[in-house]
Structures are given as structure tokens and as C-alpha cells.
N, C-alpha and C positions, 0 to 999 in steps of 0.2 A: 438576575438577570446568571446565563451558563456560561463558561468556558471549556471543551471538546478541543483539545490539545488531539493533535494525530502524529504517530513516528509513521510516516509511508517512504519506500521506493522516492523518487526524484521523478516527477511526473510534469509534463506539459501544462501552459497556463492555461491553455479550453479542460483537461479534465482538469485541474488544479478547483477550479471552477465550476466544475462541476458536480466532483464531489462537497465543497463546502454549498453548495443550498443544499445537498443531497441532507446533509449532516442538520441543516440548517430549517432548514422541512419535516423532518425526525423531531425536531422540538418541538415547532410550531405546531406539527400535528398532537401531541402529552402535552399546552401548558405556554410554552413556552412565550409570549414578545417576540416577532424577529429583532427588530435593535435591540435586547436585553440580551443576542444569540451572540456568540465570535466567536471560533473559528482559526485554529492556527495550525497549519504546516507546518508540518518537523520532518522537511528534506531528508536524506541521506541516501551515499553513495555503499550500497548491499559492495564493497569491499571491509564499510565499517560496520556490520549488520552481521554477527553468529546464528543459527540453530545449529544444536546437537555438535561442536563444538569445531563447525566450518563453516564459513562466512559465505552468505545468501553469492557470490563474487563465482565460490565455487563450486552450491549449493547448481546455480544455474550452470555449469562452462561445464557439470557433469551432465544433470541433464540432458543439453542442448548433445551437448558431443553421445549419449543413449539414445536417440534425434534420433541419429544420421546413422545412428551403426545399427537401426532399425526394428531401437525399444525394447532390443537390450533382454527378451523378455524369454529368452535361451529352445523358443522353436524354432530352428535352424533345419 
């Protein structure tokens, strides 16, 4: 039996279904049985998940602002 726990940002149901099927397919390709494979998605909001001292909500907002401002590569 294989149990896979995945922490991701919230997704729509179609995307969840594809993720679960894709992970299951990888395990089956490596010897697991389909009926013994469980995938559990833990969906989180970007406001409660952080990296490098910043929430992903802030990182996403900063990236969008940078892209809207021309990429911020300093080549003006």
C-alpha cells in the first residue's frame, strides 16, 4: 500500500483529478497496485504558506507587479 500526501495551493477539481491520476500512474509504473494507492491533497491558501520569510501571497503579488512594470530587469 502506498499513501502519498501532497501539499499544494488550492486547485480546481479537474486539476486535482489530474494530479491524483498522475501520481497514481507513476506509482503503478513502479510496481504499486492501483487499488493500494492513495493520494491525499492538502490544499493551502498562499497566505498561510511562506518561503524565505515571505508568504507566497506576497511573492505572487510582487511577481505580478514586476511583470506589469516591464519585468524589472533594469534595461530601461
